[in-house]
C-alpha positions in Angstrom: -11.6 -7.9 -22.9 -14.7 -6.8 -20.9 -13.7 -6.6 -17.4 -15.8 -6.0 -14.3 -13.9 -4.4 -11.4 -15.8 -4.8 -8.1 -15.1 -3.2 -4.7 -17.7 -2.5 -1.8 -16.8 1.2 -1.6 -17.5 4.5 -3.4 -15.2 5.8 -6.1 -13.3 8.1 -6.5 -11.8 8.7 -3.2 -10.4 12.2 -2.4 -8.5 11.5 0.9 -7.6 8.3 2.6 -8.5 5.2 0.7 -5.7 3.0 -0.8 -7.9 0.2 -2.5 -10.2 2.8 -4.0 -7.3 4.6 -5.7 -5.7 1.3 -7.0 -8.9 0.1 -8.7 -9.4 3.6 -10.2 -5.9 3.6 -11.6 -6.2 0.0 -12.7 -9.4 0.6 -14.6 -8.1 3.7 -16.2 -5.0 1.9 -17.5 -7.0 -1.0 -18.7 -9.1 1.3 -20.7 -6.0 2.8 -22.3 -4.9 -0.6 -23.3 -8.2 -1.1 -25.2 -10.1 -3.1 -22.7 -13.7 -2.3 -21.7 -14.0 -1.7 -18.0 -17.2 -1.7 -15.8 -17.2 -1.0 -12.0 -19.4 -2.6 -9.6 -19.3 -0.3 -6.6 -21.3 1.4 -4.0 -24.0 4.1 -4.7 -22.6 7.5 -5.1 -19.8 6.4 -7.3 -19.0 8.2 -10.7 -16.3 7.7 -13.3 -15.6 9.6 -16.6 -13.8 6.6 -18.3 -15.9 3.5 -17.3 -19.4 2.4 -16.7 -20.6 2.3 -13.1 -23.1 -0.3 -11.8 -24.3 0.2 -8.2 -23.9 -2.7 -5.8 -27.4 -4.0 -4.7 -26.9 -5.5 -1.2 -30.3 -7.3 -1.7 -29.0 -9.4 -4.6 -26.2 -11.9 -5.0 -23.2 -10.6 -6.8 -23.6 -13.3 -9.5 -26.9 -11.7 -10.5 -25.2 -8.2 -10.8 -22.6 -9.1 -13.4 -23.5 -8.1 -16.9 -24.0 -11.1 -19.3 -21.2 -10.1 -21.6 -18.6 -9.8 -19.0 -15.4 -11.8 -19.9 -13.8 -11.6 -16.4 -14.7 -10.4 -13.0 -12.0 -8.9 -10.7 -13.1 -8.5 -7.1 -11.1 -6.5 -4.5 -12.8 -7.9 -1.5 -13.5 -11.5 -0.5 -16.8 -13.0 -1.2 -18.0 -16.7 -1.0 -20.1 -16.8 -4.3 -19.6 -18.8 -7.3 -19.8 -16.4 -10.3 -21.1 -17.1 -13.8 -17.9 -15.8 -15.3 -14.1 -16.4 -14.7 -12.9 -14.5 -11.8 -9.9 -13.4 -9.7 -9.9 -11.8 -6.3 -7.2 -9.5 -5.0 -6.7 -9.5 -1.2 -5.4 -6.1 0.0 -5.3 -6.7 3.7 -3.8 -9.0 6.3 -5.7 -12.1 7.7 -5.9 -12.9 11.4 -7.7 -16.2 11.6 -7.2 -19.4 9.7 -8.6 -19.2 6.1 -8.7 -21.0 2.8 -8.6 -18.8 -0.3 -9.9 -19.4 -3.8 -7.3 -20.7 -6.2 -7.5 -17.5 -8.3 -6.6 -15.2 -5.4 -3.9 -12.6 -5.8 -2.0 -10.8 -3.1 -0.1 -7.5 -3.3 3.6 -8.3 -2.4 5.7 -11.3 -2.3 5.8 -11.2 1.5 2.0 -10.9 1.6 1.5 -13.8 -0.6 4.0 -16.0 1.3 2.4 -15.3 4.7 -1.0 -16.4 3.2 0.5 -19.6 1.9 0.3 -18.3 -1.7 2.7 -17.5 -4.6 0.9 -15.1 -6.9 1.0 -11.3 -6.3 0.9 -8.1 -8.3 2.5 -5.0 -6.8 0.1 -2.0 -6.5 1.0 0.8 -8.9 0.1 4.5 -9.0 -0.8 6.9 -11.7 2.0 9.5 -11.4 0.0 12.0 -13.5 -2.2 12.5 -10.5 0.8 13.8 -8.4 2.2 16.5 -10.7 5.9 17.0 -11.3 8.1 16.5 -8.3 10.8 19.2 -7.6 13.7 17.0 -6.5 16.1 19.9 -6.2 14.0 22.2 -4.0 14.7 22.9 -0.3 13.6 20.4 2.0 12.4 21.5 5.4 11.0 18.5 7.5 10.1 14.8 7.4 6.6 13.3 7.2 4.5 10.5 8.4 1.7 9.2 5.9 -1.0 6.8 7.0 -4.1 6.3 9.2 -2.8 7.4 12.5 -5.8 5.8 14.2 -4.4 2.4 13.4 -1.9 1.6 16.2 0.0 -0.7 13.8 0.8 2.2 11.7 2.7 3.7 14.8 2.5 7.5 14.4 3.7 7.6 18.1 6.8 5.9 17.1 7.4 8.2 14.2 7.0 11.2 16.4 9.4 9.7 18.8 12.1 9.1 16.1 11.7 12.6 14.9 11.9 14.1 18.4 15.2 12.1 19.0 16.6 13.1 15.8 15.8 16.8 16.4 13.7 17.2 13.2 10.3 18.5 12.3 7.6 16.1 11.5 4.3 16.6 9.4 1.7 14.0 10.1 -0.7 13.4 7.2 -3.6 11.1 8.3 -4.0 12.0 12.1 -4.7 14.7 14.6 -2.9 16.1 17.7 -5.8 14.7 19.9 -6.8 11.2 19.2 -9.3 9.4 21.3 -9.3 6.1 19.3 -5.8 5.3 20.5 -6.7 5.8 24.3 -6.6 9.6 24.3 -3.2 10.4 22.7 -2.3 14.0 23.0 0.9 15.1 21.2 2.3 18.3 22.7 5.6 18.6 20.7 5.6 21.8 18.8 8.0 20.1 16.2 5.0 18.0 15.1 2.3 19.5 12.8 -0.9 17.4 12.1 -3.0 17.7 8.9 -5.7 15.2 9.4 -6.8 13.1 6.5 -5.5 14.9 3.4 -5.4 14.1 -0.2 -4.8 15.7 -3.6 -2.7 18.8 -3.9 -2.6 19.5 -0.2 -0.8 16.2 0.4 1.4 16.5 -2.5 2.6 19.9 -1.4 3.8 18.5 2.0 5.6 15.6 0.3 7.2 18.1 -2.2 9.0 19.8 0.8 9.8 16.7 2.9 13.3 15.2 3.4 11.9 11.7 4.0 9.1 9.4 5.3 9.3 8.1 8.7 7.3 4.9 8.7 8.0 2.7 11.6 5.0 0.2 11.4 4.5 -2.5 13.9 2.9 -5.1 11.7 3.6 -6.9 8.5 2.7 -4.2 6.0 1.0 -5.8 3.0 2.2 -3.1 0.6 2.0 0.5 1.7 1.1 3.2 -1.0 2.7 5.8 1.4 6.1 4.3 0.5 5.6 4.7 -3.3 4.1 8.1 -3.1 7.0 9.4 -1.0 9.6 8.0 -3.1 8.1 9.6 -6.1 8.6 13.0 -4.4 12.2 12.2 -3.9 11.7 11.2 -0.3 13.8 8.3 1.1 12.0 5.9 3.5 12.9 5.2 7.2 10.9 2.4 8.6 10.9 -1.0 10.2 11.7 -4.3 8.3 8.3 -5.9 8.4 6.1 -7.3 5.8 6.7 -5.9 2.2 9.0 -3.0 3.2 12.4 -4.6 2.5 11.3 -5.9 -1.0 9.5 -2.5 -1.9 12.9 -0.7 -1.2 15.0 -3.3 -2.9 16.9 -3.6 0.4 19.9 -5.8 1.3 20.8 -6.8 4.9 22.6 -4.0 6.7 26.1 -4.7 8.1 25.1 -7.4 10.3 23.0 -10.0 8.3 23.3 -12.6 11.1 21.4 -10.4 13.5 17.9 -11.6 13.4 14.5 -11.1 15.0 12.2 -14.1 15.0 14.0 -15.6 12.1 14.1 -12.3 10.2 16.9 -9.9 9.5 16.1 -6.8 11.5 18.1 -4.1 9.6 18.2 -3.3 5.9 19.7 -0.7 3.7 19.1 0.4 0.1 19.7 3.3 -2.2 16.3 4.7 -1.4 15.8 4.0 2.3 16.9 2.3 5.6 14.9 -0.1 7.7 15.6 -1.2 11.3 13.9 -2.8 14.4 15.9 -0.6 16.6 14.6 3.0 17.2 18.1 4.7 17.7 19.3 3.1 14.4 16.4 4.8 12.6 17.1 8.1 14.5 20.8 8.0 13.2 19.6 7.2 9.7 17.1 10.1 9.6 19.9 12.5 10.6 21.7 11.3 7.4 18.8 11.8 5.1 20.4 14.4 2.9 22.9 11.7 1.7 20.1 10.0 -0.3 19.7 11.0 -4.0 16.3 12.3 -4.4 16.2 11.9 -8.1 17.1 8.2 -7.7 14.3 7.8 -5.3 11.9 9.2 -7.9 13.2 7.2 -10.7 13.0 4.1 -8.6 9.4 4.6 -8.0 8.6 5.2 -11.6 10.6 2.3 -12.8 8.9 -0.2 -10.4 5.5 0.9 -9.4 3.5 2.6 -12.2 -0.1 1.9 -12.7 0.7 0.8 -16.3 3.0 -1.9 -15.0 0.3 -3.0 -12.6 -2.3 -3.3 -15.4 0.0 -5.2 -17.7 0.7 -7.7 -14.8 -3.0 -8.2 -14.1 -3.7 -8.8 -17.9 -1.2 -11.6 -17.8 -3.2 -13.2 -15.0 -6.6 -12.5 -16.7 -5.2 -14.3 -19.8 -4.3 -17.3 -17.8 -7.7 -17.5 -16.1 -9.5 -17.1 -19.4 -7.4 -19.9 -20.8 -8.9 -22.1 -18.2 -5.8 -22.1 -15.8 -6.0 -21.7 -12.1 -3.4 -19.2 -10.7 -2.5 -21.6 -7.8 -2.1 -25.3 -8.1 -3.7 -25.6 -4.7 -5.9 -23.3 -2.7 -3.8 -21.0 -0.6 -4.3 -21.5 3.2 -3.5 -18.9 5.9 -2.4 -20.2 9.3 -1.7 -17.6 12.0 1.9 -17.8 13.4 1.7 -19.2 16.8 3.0 -16.9 19.5 3.4 -13.9 17.2 2.6 -10.6 19.1 -0.1 -8.4 17.8 2.4 -5.6 17.5 5.9 -6.2 16.2 8.8 -4.6 18.2 10.6 -1.4 17.8 13.3 -1.5 20.5 
């Protein structure tokens, strides 16, 4: 197939940028499978394994798609009718009522369900980009990985959990002084900040970490930080929101009848622990050494490779090229009435 992958950003990305890395790995795997890939992306992009077309903001997207394209795969929402078969992957959460194209794909089961949809493809990563994890090396601290400027990522909560557990925390994706969150200054000497960090620098920190502390306050659509951490043998300690329970293969923890807003609020699995109660996360963090690091890595490789992601997308491409719609009816997102902007961590 001749596949056009479109996103309104620059590739490759070297620090923070989940969607950019996903489309890079997807295109790379599709090429290995024998498909011809072209990227439609922002000026300044470059790629050694696929052709680049720079987005022209003055032209409709329909006019920028090569005539011999078999299918266009957009990774941002747009309202145009294209001259070729298309699918669109939605990577973020919606906040206002919205109707989606019938060939829309989401990135986890929970993400799809919350948008009135059924079709999803888990993100996958190219493990070759991360080197070989050392699962038997000495582990010295825990880490937080995410854009700390987003309050929903809750770096403050991660710091609090680490402090109460009496462990050191390395924050990747934030700084000690943060004005975007209303002048947050972190004074604890147990916390070290690394700013936006990618590549070997990030990998080195994960290589020596005991686990990811990830107490998000929203319904996480997917969370690459989870998969990256597991690959380095780091169990995950977070909140039970969005995709987290399914990504960790979790089961209700001890008290399945204890619910928050209709959802179970504590889960366990062989690769992590989730709870809506802070002190339960604190106690779980203290027991991090009980997790099998090699099993964490194996779990990530088994379930979240870029090859598996590409194969799943090819199945959807083939359906669309055969004239099928991915959804029988257009998915519709309706906000949950009364749901707080920030989910609780008590």
